[in-house]
KELO-792206 format. One record per residue (C-alpha): residue number from 1; residue in one letter; x, y, z. Coordinates in Angstrom, 1 decimal, always signed. Last residue first. Layout:
<sites>
@seq NUM&type a&xx X&yy Y&zz Z
...
</sites>
This chain:
<sites>
@seq 151&type f&xx +112.2&yy +112.0&zz +109.1
@seq 150&type s&xx +114.8&yy +114.8&zz +109.3
@seq 149&type i&xx +114.2&yy +118.5&zz +108.7
@seq 148&type v&xx +117.1&yy +120.8&zz +107.7
@seq 147&type i&xx +116.4&yy +124.6&zz +107.6
@seq 146&type d&xx +118.5&yy +127.4&zz +106.1
@seq 145&type a&xx +120.4&yy +125.0&zz +104.0
@seq 144&type e&xx +123.7&yy +126.1&zz +102.5
@seq 143&type m&xx +125.9&yy +123.8&zz +104.6
@seq 142&type f&xx +123.6&yy +120.8&zz +104.0
@seq 141&type m&xx +123.6&yy +121.1&zz +100.3
@seq 140&type p&xx +127.3&yy +122.0&zz +100.3
@seq 139&type v&xx +128.1&yy +118.7&zz +102.0
@seq 138&type t&xx +125.7&yy +116.7&zz +99.9
@seq 137&type q&xx +127.0&yy +117.7&zz +96.5
@seq 136&type e&xx +130.8&yy +116.8&zz +96.8
@seq 135&type p&xx +129.8&yy +114.1&zz +99.3
@seq 134&type g&xx +128.1&yy +112.0&zz +96.7
@seq 133&type t&xx +124.9&yy +112.2&zz +94.7
@seq 132&type l&xx +122.7&yy +110.1&zz +92.5
@seq 131&type v&xx +119.8&yy +112.2&zz +91.2
@seq 130&type f&xx +116.1&yy +111.7&zz +91.4
@seq 129&type g&xx +113.9&yy +114.1&zz +89.4
@seq 128&type e&xx +112.5&yy +111.4&zz +87.0
@seq 127&type r&xx +112.6&yy +108.0&zz +88.6
@seq 126&type f&xx +115.9&yy +106.1&zz +88.8
@seq 125&type g&xx +117.0&yy +103.0&zz +87.0
@seq 124&type a&xx +119.9&yy +104.6&zz +85.1
@seq 123&type e&xx +121.0&yy +106.2&zz +88.4
@seq 122&type d&xx +122.3&yy +103.0&zz +89.8
@seq 121&type l&xx +120.9&yy +100.7&zz +92.6
@seq 120&type g&xx +122.5&yy +97.7&zz +94.2
@seq 119&type a&xx +121.3&yy +98.6&zz +97.7
@seq 118&type l&xx +124.9&yy +99.1&zz +98.9
@seq 117&type g&xx +125.5&yy +101.3&zz +95.8
@seq 116&type a&xx +122.3&yy +103.3&zz +96.6
@seq 115&type c&xx +123.6&yy +103.8&zz +100.2
@seq 114&type h&xx +127.0&yy +105.1&zz +99.0
@seq 113&type g&xx +125.4&yy +107.3&zz +96.3
@seq 112&type c&xx +123.0&yy +109.0&zz +98.7
@seq 111&type v&xx +120.1&yy +110.1&zz +96.5
@seq 110&type l&xx +119.3&yy +113.7&zz +95.9
@seq 109&type f&xx +115.6&yy +114.4&zz +95.2
@seq 108&type r&xx +114.6&yy +117.6&zz +93.5
@seq 107&type g&xx +111.7&yy +120.0&zz +93.7
@seq 106&type g&xx +110.9&yy +122.2&zz +90.7
@seq 105&type g&xx +107.1&yy +122.1&zz +90.9
@seq 104&type a&xx +107.0&yy +119.1&zz +88.5
@seq 103&type v&xx +109.3&yy +117.2&zz +90.9
@seq 102&type f&xx +106.9&yy +117.8&zz +93.8
@seq 101&type d&xx +103.9&yy +116.9&zz +91.7
@seq 100&type r&xx +105.4&yy +113.6&zz +90.6
@seq 99&type v&xx +106.5&yy +112.8&zz +94.2
@seq 98&type i&xx +103.1&yy +113.5&zz +95.6
@seq 97&type a&xx +101.4&yy +111.6&zz +92.9
@seq 96&type e&xx +103.5&yy +108.5&zz +93.5
@seq 95&type l&xx +103.0&yy +108.8&zz +97.2
@seq 94&type d&xx +99.3&yy +108.5&zz +96.9
@seq 93&type s&xx +97.7&yy +109.4&zz +100.2
@seq 92&type d&xx +94.4&yy +108.3&zz +101.6
@seq 91&type a&xx +96.0&yy +105.8&zz +104.1
@seq 90&type y&xx +99.2&yy +105.0&zz +102.3
@seq 89&type q&xx +99.4&yy +104.2&zz +98.6
@seq 88&type f&xx +102.9&yy +103.1&zz +98.0
@seq 87&type l&xx +105.5&yy +104.1&zz +95.6
@seq 86&type p&xx +106.3&yy +100.9&zz +93.7
@seq 85&type q&xx +110.0&yy +100.0&zz +93.5
@seq 84&type r&xx +111.0&yy +99.1&zz +90.0
@seq 83&type t&xx +111.4&yy +102.8&zz +89.1
@seq 82&type e&xx +114.0&yy +103.1&zz +91.9
@seq 81&type a&xx +114.3&yy +106.5&zz +93.6
@seq 80&type m&xx +112.1&yy +105.4&zz +96.5
@seq 79&type r&xx +114.6&yy +102.6&zz +97.2
@seq 78&type v&xx +117.0&yy +105.2&zz +98.4
@seq 77&type a&xx +114.8&yy +105.4&zz +101.5
@seq 76&type n&xx +116.7&yy +102.3&zz +102.7
@seq 75&type r&xx +119.6&yy +104.3&zz +104.0
@seq 74&type d&xx +119.7&yy +107.7&zz +102.4
@seq 73&type l&xx +117.3&yy +110.1&zz +100.6
@seq 72&type y&xx +117.7&yy +113.9&zz +100.6
@seq 71&type v&xx +114.7&yy +115.9&zz +99.6
@seq 70&type t&xx +115.6&yy +119.3&zz +98.3
@seq 69&type v&xx +113.2&yy +122.3&zz +98.7
@seq 68&type t&xx +113.5&yy +125.9&zz +97.6
@seq 67&type a&xx +110.8&yy +127.5&zz +99.7
@seq 66&type g&xx +107.9&yy +129.4&zz +98.3
@seq 65&type a&xx +105.0&yy +128.2&zz +100.4
@seq 64&type d&xx +104.1&yy +125.6&zz +97.8
@seq 63&type q&xx +107.6&yy +124.2&zz +98.2
@seq 62&type l&xx +107.1&yy +124.0&zz +102.0
@seq 61&type r&xx +103.9&yy +122.2&zz +101.5
@seq 60&type s&xx +105.5&yy +119.7&zz +99.1
@seq 59&type a&xx +108.4&yy +119.1&zz +101.4
@seq 58&type l&xx +106.0&yy +118.6&zz +104.3
@seq 57&type n&xx +104.0&yy +116.1&zz +102.4
@seq 56&type l&xx +107.1&yy +114.2&zz +101.3
@seq 55&type g&xx +108.5&yy +114.1&zz +104.9
@seq 54&type m&xx +105.1&yy +112.9&zz +106.3
@seq 53&type l&xx +104.9&yy +110.2&zz +103.6
@seq 52&type a&xx +108.4&yy +109.0&zz +104.4
@seq 51&type s&xx +107.6&yy +108.9&zz +108.1
@seq 50&type q&xx +104.4&yy +107.0&zz +107.4
@seq 49&type v&xx +106.1&yy +104.5&zz +105.1
@seq 48&type d&xx +108.4&yy +103.4&zz +107.9
@seq 47&type e&xx +110.2&yy +100.1&zz +107.1
@seq 46&type n&xx +109.8&yy +100.3&zz +103.3
@seq 45&type y&xx +110.8&yy +104.0&zz +103.3
@seq 44&type s&xx +113.5&yy +105.1&zz +105.7
@seq 43&type g&xx +116.1&yy +107.8&zz +105.8
@seq 42&type i&xx +114.2&yy +110.8&zz +104.6
@seq 41&type h&xx +116.0&yy +114.2&zz +104.9
@seq 40&type v&xx +114.0&yy +117.3&zz +104.0
@seq 39&type v&xx +116.5&yy +120.1&zz +103.0
@seq 38&type v&xx +115.1&yy +123.6&zz +103.0
@seq 37&type n&xx +116.5&yy +126.8&zz +101.3
@seq 36&type k&xx +114.2&yy +129.6&zz +102.5
@seq 35&type e&xx +113.0&yy +132.7&zz +100.7
@seq 34&type q&xx +112.1&yy +135.4&zz +103.2
@seq 33&type a&xx +109.6&yy +138.1&zz +102.5
@seq 32&type e&xx +106.6&yy +135.9&zz +102.2
@seq 31&type l&xx +107.3&yy +134.2&zz +105.6
@seq 30&type e&xx +107.9&yy +137.5&zz +107.3
@seq 29&type s&xx +104.7&yy +138.9&zz +106.0
@seq 28&type p&xx +104.8&yy +141.4&zz +103.2
@seq 27&type a&xx +104.9&yy +145.0&zz +104.2
@seq 26&type a&xx +101.9&yy +147.2&zz +103.3
@seq 25&type l&xx +99.8&yy +146.5&zz +106.4
@seq 24&type l&xx +102.8&yy +146.8&zz +108.7
@seq 23&type v&xx +103.8&yy +150.1&zz +107.1
@seq 22&type a&xx +100.3&yy +151.5&zz +107.5
@seq 21&type f&xx +100.1&yy +150.5&zz +111.1
@seq 20&type l&xx +103.5&yy +152.1&zz +111.8
@seq 19&type t&xx +102.4&yy +155.3&zz +110.2
@seq 18&type a&xx +99.1&yy +155.4&zz +112.2
@seq 17&type l&xx +100.9&yy +154.6&zz +115.4
@seq 16&type v&xx +103.5&yy +157.4&zz +114.8
@seq 15&type a&xx +100.6&yy +159.9&zz +114.0
@seq 14&type l&xx +98.8&yy +158.8&zz +117.1
@seq 13&type a&xx +101.9&yy +159.4&zz +119.2
@seq 12&type p&xx +102.4&yy +162.8&zz +117.6
@seq 11&type a&xx +98.8&yy +163.8&zz +118.5
@seq 10&type i&xx +98.9&yy +162.4&zz +122.0
@seq 9&type h&xx +101.8&yy +164.4&zz +123.2
@seq 8&type r&xx +100.5&yy +167.9&zz +122.3
@seq 7&type s&xx +97.0&yy +166.8&zz +123.3
@seq 6&type t&xx +98.2&yy +166.0&zz +126.8
@seq 5&type t&xx +100.1&yy +169.2&zz +127.2
@seq 4&type s&xx +97.1&yy +171.4&zz +126.1
@seq 3&type r&xx +94.7&yy +169.5&zz +128.3
@seq 2&type i&xx +97.0&yy +169.8&zz +131.3
@seq 1&type m&xx +97.3&yy +173.6&zz +130.7
</sites>
């Protein structure tokens, strides 16, 4: 009697586990299944190249993982947009190549218009993929972001 009752309960439990296991194997991972809208904020460049590099590297990796990534530049990081400003080599990283690959992959840079104006910059002197922006673009950008990361 015990054996009959036990097998009556074990068989359905095993069937449920097998079905669950099959579903989990067939389902995409949570990261693959969710598209993310990410804003990476970089506020400093000349004074903190390492933080700018970390922000750019993370933006590139998030883009490679399938996220839609916008890099928002303000304060002195707006200088990164300027073609006259060299993008540094830092340690073993080439910021120029990282920026070029990020833009080629569909990434975009939004540059704070107020900060650019204070720095004497205009969009005519910007690198490819860098766009001057104001509150009408930045407010929705932040409101629609799933994730905001600041460096």
